[in-house]
C-alpha positions, 0 to 999 in steps of 0.5 A: 499500500505505501508503494502505491501512496508513494507512486501517486505522490511521485506523479502528483509532483508533476501533475499537482492538479490532477483530480484522478491522482489527488483522489486516488491518494486520498483513497490509498490514505483511507485504506491504510488507516491514515485518516488525517492525511486522507481528510487533508487530501480530500480537501485538496480534491475539493480545492481543485474542484469544489463540485467533485462529489465523490470528495464529499462522500468519501471525505465525510466518511473519513471525518466520521471514522476519524470521529470528527462527527461535526465536520462529517455532518457538514461535509455530507450536508454540503455534498448533498445540497450540491448534488441536488443542484446537479442534474441527474445526481439524485441518487448521490443526494439521497445517499449523501442525506442517508449518511448524514442521517445516520450521524443523528 
């Protein structure tokens, strides 16, 4: 796993705005249980493209896993609001709202 993280980081040096690489790094960090780094990386994804719904979904889940429940709620809520405004994203909106509801 560490090899994949290192490889992605090396690729990001020459392509720092590449959403796929940034998101892939965040997901690898989650898989390695490096949640704080993953959360920061999901934040980087949203700096690049604030409309990238997978970063809200997985970022919220990482925040929840890290015990940062208020921030997870906000991430899910923001993503759901954004999805509601995007045509064809009702499934994503519903999923994010379900995640939000699961937090109470």
